N, C-alpha and C positions, 0 to 999 in steps of 0.2 A: 588407585586413581591420583594418587600424589605424582608419580611419576609423568603419567598423560599433562597435569597442569604443568610441571617443570617444563615437559618439551613444549606445550603450549606458549610458556612464558618465552622460552628462547625464540621459539618462530616470530612470537609478535613484538619479541624487546618489550615486554610487559606491559603492554597498551591494548586496550580492546581491538582486536580485529576490524570493526566494522567503523568504530568511531573514535577511535584512537584515545579516549580516558583513560587513565591509569589508575584510578580506583573502584574499587569493589569488584575485582574481576572475579570471575569463575567460568567454569568450564562449560560449555553447551555444546550436548551432543546433539547432531543435526539428524533429526527423524527425515525419513521413515525408518532408513536403514543404517542405522549406526549400530555399531559392533564394539562401541566403547575404546575403539580406538583413535590416536590422535588426528589420523587421515579423515574422520568424520564427525569431529569436532572443531568447534572454533571457542577461542578464550573472548568472552564479551565482557561489558559491565553491567551493572544491575540495571539502568538506565535502558539500555537495548534492549534487555531479557524481559522486562516488563510490557515494553511496547511490543515484542516479539507473541510473547503468550498472551496479551490483553489487548487486542486489536481498537477497543474501544479507547484505549489512554493514549493511543499514537499521536506524537508532536509529529506532524510533518516536516515542520521545517530541521528537528534534528537528524533527520535521515539524509540532509545534504551531504552530509558524510559520506555518503554511498559513491558520492563522484568522484572521492579518492580510491576508497575502500575494494569498489568492483572492480577494479584492475588488477586485485591480489593475483598471485601465483598458484594460491591455494584453493583447489575444487570447493572443500567447504565452505571459505568465505565467498568464492563465486557465487554458490545455490543460495546463500542468506540473503545477498544483496539482491540477486535476481528475485527472490522470492517478495523482499520488502519492496521493491520498483514495482514490481506487478501488482502488488498489493494499493500501492499509493499512485498506481499510475494514471486514475482520473484527474490528477492534481496538474498535468502538463508536464512537467520538468522530469518527473521520474520517468515518464516514457520516453523523453527525447536521450536520457541516459539509458533505458532498456533497449531502445533502438542503435545504440551504441556497442552495448555489452555483448562480445561472442563468449559462448558457451561451447566444446564439445560436445556429441551426441550424447556421452554417456552421464556428461555433468548438467545437460540439459533436462534430461531425463529424470536424474534423482531430484534436480530443482522442482520440476512438474509433479514427479510423484509425492510431493510430501506436502502440499498444498491444503493443508487440514482435511485429507479424504473428500473433498469436496468433489461433486459429480461434476464433469465440465459446464452445465447450466448453471451451477450455483458459482461459479468462479466469478460471473458477472457482477461486480458490487458497486452500485449505485451511490456516492457520497457527495453530500452537501459543500458548499463553501468552507465551513469548518471541520470536516472529516467525520461529520455523521451520518451512519449510515442510514439510507432513506429505502423505506418499504412502500410497496402499493399501497393506495388508500392514505398514506402520510398528507399532511398538511405542511406545505411551506410558503416562505417569506421571499418575496422577490428582494434582493440586495440592489438592483439597480433596475434604473426605466431601462427597458428595452421595447425596440421597434420590433413591430408583428410584421413581417414581410407577408404581405398580399393582402392583408387584414386591413391594412392602412389607420393601424391605431397604435399608442405606445401603452405597454404595460408598465404601471407605474411602481417605482422602489415602494416596498411596505404594502403591495397586494399580498393578501393570503390567497393561496392557490390551494382548493380542498380536493383530497381525493385523488391525488397523483397516480399516475400510471408509468410504469418503468419499462422502458425500451429495451427488449429482451437483448438484444445484441450489441447495445451500446452503451457503455456505463456513464458515459457522459451527457445522457438525454433521459429527459421525463416527459412527460406529458402530462397538461391539465387544460383545465377551461379558463379562462380570462375574459368578461366582459362576453359571456356566453358563446365564445368562441376555442375550439379545441385547440390547443397548440403545443409545439414541441420546446421545451427550454433548456437551455445547459444545465446541469446540475451544479457547475461554479458560478451562478447568478441566485443561486438560492439558500436560504437557511432553514432547516427542519425547524418546527414551531413545535413547541413543549405543550 
């Protein structure tokens, strides 16, 4: 394993290949078809590794580093950048980067194959303004006043929306009742209620 780490340190100039941090670096084998060879591994810092392995700990702003690292010529780095941008795409700016990112067919297939073995319908994740995952039946709080089109009223900031429904094919939309009206709400305007 030492020789792979040495090769990766040379390849990356001893920096995290995702965020360029220089401390607490370790070899990360990119699933699912890692063969332990350097082509299927990236050198990443503890912060990146923790957030990759534990989605609930993701700090969205940390991943703005992908704006630079997504242009890497290394397929394993491209795969990790694509996966994180895909995971965070509901935030807006990651989707913009994803739209610019070009992966050849083999690299894209590798990137898609490693999304934690989720089936297609499970890959749509609804997250609130803080990055917390939303589930059907949750209660959310509006974080700004929303003009409800067609209903001629404003849903006020601080309003609790109970028993939300997730819009299956759009991670940015949820449905809920406000003032007796069933409305569609953008996930970026809500926060999950504990």
